[in-house]
N, C-alpha and C positions, 0 to 999 in steps of 0.2 A: 384544346385535344379533345374532339368529341367524344362522347361514350355510345355504343352502338348495342344494340340489342340483336344478336346475331340469330340463326335457325336454330329450332329447339329450345330456345329461351336463355342461351348463354349470353354474357355480357362480355362484348369485346372489351380487347387492352386491358385485360387483367393484370394489374403489377405483382407480376410472380414472387418476385424477391421481396416484393412490400418495400423496395427501397426508390426513391426517386431522386436521380441526378438533378442538383440545382438546376432550377429556370427549364426543365423539361417534363415532360410527361405527365400522368394521372396517378393522385395519391391513392393510398389504400382508402383512405375514408371516403374520398369522391367516389371510387368504385363502389364503396358498401351504401353509399346513398342511393346510386343509381339500380341496386336490385329491389330499391322498393316498389319499382314498376312490376317486376314480376313476382313480388308476394314471396321471394325465397330468403333464406338467411345464407350468408356467406358459406357455410359448411354445407347448406343444400348444394347451392350453386357450384360447389368445388366437386362434389360428388356426381352430379350430373354430367357436369362438363370435363372433368378431369381424372374422373373414376373413382376417388378417393380424397377425403377431407385432405386439407394443406397442411402440413407442419404446423405447429405452433411456432411464429416468431420469437425467438428471444434475441434481445439487443441487449448487448452487455457493454457497458462503459469503463474503460480501463482494463487492462492487460497486467497487472501486477499480481500480487501473491493469491487475492481475492479473484479475480476476474480469471487468472489461468486453471485454478483450481475448480471453480464453479465449469467453465466450458468443457474441462477435462471430464468431471463427473457426470454431467449430462450426455455427453458424446458417448461416454463407456456405457451407460445404462440404457438412454431410450432414445439412440442415433433417429432411429426411423421416426421420431415422434415430434422432434425440434429443427428448425433451422436456426441455426446461431450465426448472429453477428457481433464479432468482438473488435472494437474499437479503440483505438490507441494512437495518440499522436507521436509516439516513439518507434522507431522502427525494431527496436530490440530490448530486453530487458536484462538486470543486472540485478543480483541478491544484494540487499542493504549491506551486509555485512564484508560483501567485497569492496566496500570503497575504503574500509581501513586498510584493505592489502594495496589498493593505490595510494593512501594518503603516505604509508611509511614505506613506500618502494618495494614491496614484496612483489605485486605482479603489475604488468603494463595492464592499462586500461582495454587495451586492446584484446586481450585474452579473455576478457571478463564479461563480454557482452552475450548473450543468446539469442538471435535474431528470430523474430517473429515468424518469418517467412519459413521456419523448421516445423510450424505447426502442421500438420498434417491427421487431422481427426476427421471421421464422419460426422459430416453436418455442421462444421465450425467453418466459417470464412472470417479472415484477418482483413482489417480494414487500417491503415494508417494513414487516420484524418485528425483533425481538432474540433471538438465539440465545441458548437458556438452558441447552442441554446437547448436548454432542455424544458419540456411542458410535461409535466406528469401528469396531469390531469387527463391528456389526451395520448398519454405515453408516445408521443412524439419528439423526436430527437433531429437538431440541425446542426451537420459540421460544415465546412469548409468545402466539400465535395458532395453531399448529398441529404436527403431528407428520409427519415426512417420511424417507419409506424410500425410498433410493436404489440405483440400480444402480450408479452410479459418484458418488462423494462429493470434492469439490474445496475446500479451505479455504484462503481468500484473505482473512482477516480483519484482516490488517494487524499494527501495531502500537500499543498504546496509550501513554499517555504517564504516567510516574509524578512527579509534582512533589513527593511527599512524600518522595520517596528524597531530596531535596536539602533539609534543613532550611532555615527562612528564605525558600526560593523563593516561596511562595505569598503570604506576609507583605509581602514588599520587593522581588519580583524579577517579570520579567514573560515567561511562555513565549510563544512566538509561532509554533508549530506547527499550533496548532489557530487554524481560523477564528477563534473567540471569543476566543483569547488574542490574534491577530494584532489583533483591534479594540481590547483593552485596551491592548496594547504602541503601538498608534497613538495613543490618546488621552492615552497616559503621554508620548509625543515630542511632542506638539502642546503640552503644557503645560511642557517642558524648555527651562529658559533657559541652557543651556550648565552645563559641568562636566565630569566623569569618568565615561565611559561604558564599560560591561564587556559585552563579547558573552562568553558562557560556554558552552562543551559540558561539560553534566554528565556523560555516561554513555561506555562506550568504543565504544558503535557507535549509528548513528542514522540515520535518512532522509536521503538525498542529501548526501553526503560534500561537497560544493561550498557548501552553505548557508552555512556560518560565516563563510567569506570573502565572499561575494555580501552577506551581512548589513553586515559592517563597510565593504565597500567603498560599498554604497547608503547605508548609514548617513552616509558622510563627504561624498557627493552630497546628502543631505538637510539637513547641518547647515550645508554650504556655501552651498546656497541660502536658508537662513534667516539666512545672516550669523552663525553660530553657531559654526564650524569653529575659529577661532582660539582661542576662548575654551572649546575642548572638547579632551578628549583620547579615542582610541579605543583599546581594548585586547582582543584578539582572545586568548583562554585557551581552550586544547584539552588533553584527554588525548592525543590523537596526536602521534606524533613529525614528523611533517610534514603538510601540507594535503592530498597525495594519496601514501598511504603505499608504495604500488608502484611510485612514479616519481619519483626523485631531481630529474630533469629537470623534471618537469613541477611539481613542489612548489617547485623553486628559482624557477622561473617567477612562480609565484602570489605567493610572500614576496616578491619583487622589487616587484610591484605594489604590494603592501601597503606596503612600506616606502615606495615614490613616493608614496604617499598619506597618509603619516604615522602609519600605524597601527602600533602595539607588538603584537608578533605573541610569543605565551607559548606554545611547543608543550610537550608531556609534561608537563602542568601540570593537575592535576584540582581541582576546586573539591568541597569536601566541605560546606559549607554557608555560609549567609549570615546576617549578623548584622544583623538589624532596626534595633536600637536605634542603633548605632554607622556602619551602612551601610558594612561591611566584610565582603569575601569571605575565607573561609579556605582554604588550599590545602593538600593531602596533604601537603606537604613543611614545611610549618609557617608559609609566607610568607603576610602578607596584605595586601589590595588594596583600598582603598578606593574607594567608586564614589558617584555623585549617582544613575546609573541602570542597572540591572542587568537585562538582555536574555539570557535563556537557552533553551537548547535543553535539555528535558528528558529524564531519563533514559528509556530506551524498555523494556516490557515486552510479553510477549505478553498479549492478551485474558484474562481471568480464566477465560472459560469453554474456552478451549484448555489453560490450565495444568491446569485441572479435568479434562479428558477422559485418554482413554488413549492420546492422540497425543503429549504433550507429553514431551519427557526433559532435563532440566536448564532448562526453564521455555520452550523452543521445540520445534517440529518437526522431528525429524529427515528427511531426504529423501534419495535416491538423486540426486545433480546432474546425472545425464545424462537423467533422466526427470521428476524430481520425484516419484517414486511413494514412499509411505510405508510403512513394514513391514505395514500392514492390504492386503490384496487390493482393489483398484480405490478406493482411496483415495489423493488426492494433495495437496498443499500448494504455495502458489507465495508469493512476495514476502517482504514483511517479516517474516511469522509463521514463517518457516522457519531452519533454523541452518545453510543452504546455504553453501558458502566464497565468498562473492559479496556487495557491497554490497548494503546497504538503499536503493532506490532505485527511481522510478516506472518508468523505462526498463528497469533489471534486472528488476522484475516481469513487465513487459511481455513480454520476451524468456522467461522462463520459462513464461509462459501459452501461448507460440506453441507452445512446445516442447512441452507438455502436451496443446494441441488437435492437434499431429500425431499425438500417440503414442494419441490416443483414436480420431482420425479412423482410422488405420492397424488399429486394432482393431476398429473397427465396418465396416472394407470388406475389404482385402485381405489384411489380416494381415502388411504388412512393416514393416520395422525401420527406424523413422525416425531421422535422425542425431542424435546427442546433443546436449543444449545446450552452449553454446561459450563462454556468461559473457562476450558481446560487446556492448557498448552505446554509444552518445553521451550525453554530459552536457553542456547547456549552462550555461554559469556568467557571471551579470551581473558584468561586473566594474569598475562605473564609469564615469562620463563618455557614458552610455547606449550604452555598447559590450557584446558578448556573445563571450566566448571558447566554446571547444568542447573537452572531453576526450573521447576515444575510447579505451575500455577494453576489453580481452580477457582475462578472468580462465581461462579453462580451456583454450585452446585448443594453449597452449605449456607447456612445463616450468614456467614462472615468469609471474606476470601481467604484462600490460604495459600502458602508456598513453602517449597522442601527445597533446600540448596544441597546439591551435591557438590565436596570440593573438587577443585580442577584435577586432573590427571591426564595422561596421555591417551588412554584408552578413550576419554571424553572427546579428545582432540581427532580421533579416528572416526567416532560415534559422527561427530559434526560433520565432517567431510562427507559421510554416508548421507547424511540428511540430505546435503545438498544435492549429491550426484542423484539419490531418490526423485528428487524433486525434478529437476531438468531433465530425466528419463520421462517422467509421467508425462510433464507439460511439452517438452521439445521433441520426445522420442530418441533421446540420446543422452548418454552420458556425460555431460559437459566439464571440461576442465573449468570452466567458469565457476562452476560450483564448489571447486575444491580449495 
């Protein structure tokens, strides 16, 4: 498709959305090159031909905690200055903690999805597409449907699960971190008649550090309601030295709760594989752990499209922990996909995205320097008996990370529900029952 210089010096066929459908059209960068003949910049061209500079095109990859919070913050503060394209391969969002509701049969999965089609924010367009390549140096993204040339690119694609990294898991175990995996684990639990249950953490880092403890304690409640607790054992196996490594006091409190509920806690223990024939978990120190049911938190890894890009270093995206800028100009990354020195958790990703939003708002307005990210967040953990505790953490404000544990209460159960409802309302414009 040829470019034309029109009357008045305007370059025709301007890719207004800066999006090129696959195999069609002229890309933004081809358009920009054509301006050399006019001697004008893109901004000068837009003001001459359209009356005002075009809005800054922000492309956000991934619509989890990080992506949703970022687009909400930008849309609320500078809707007239940004054109935001939010891309995710899924059609709906589910809170991570909702997968425990699915696994233990408390809620059907159909009630827990928040459809992205409900997003109606000024300057935000959602596209359900799969990202196939990322060129950070050019800020170009290719999906299965289009090519996007961004002024600002933010990668928030999260972490994928590598079941194959643990031999035997796919054949004889159940991961419950995906929605489909939680449904399969639910079905396995419904047919379980008692015996040895192992909850295994299979990698050195994973989403939501409190989840293994929650799982073991909710499993205690589930088996008790079914009259199977007396005929069952629960063992929690993890490579971490303690439940919350940054706080011995918090960890001691959680270990005490596990012990009160008859749950065996095996820290600093890594499962290297499962033996489907004999139903035995092999540990890295040579020990063997028999099981009748194995529930596993799978090894996490960055999405393949990230690993294959120019962003990844040692499998993850390095960032400046103060701003979440990558080494490429106007390219940022937040959430589980980064190697930032903080846990992988929804609340953490939300805080990181809020920081990037402040950085971009300052960049688009007065040029001020916003405060750096402090690594502070609150994590709600279900600790059995229908009670919720809270762990408040701060990873970057002090010389060493700190954590404070608040013992489980019914009031914190309500607080957690309100926490989820507020985010559903902020991101999707309604107080979804999926957040409760």
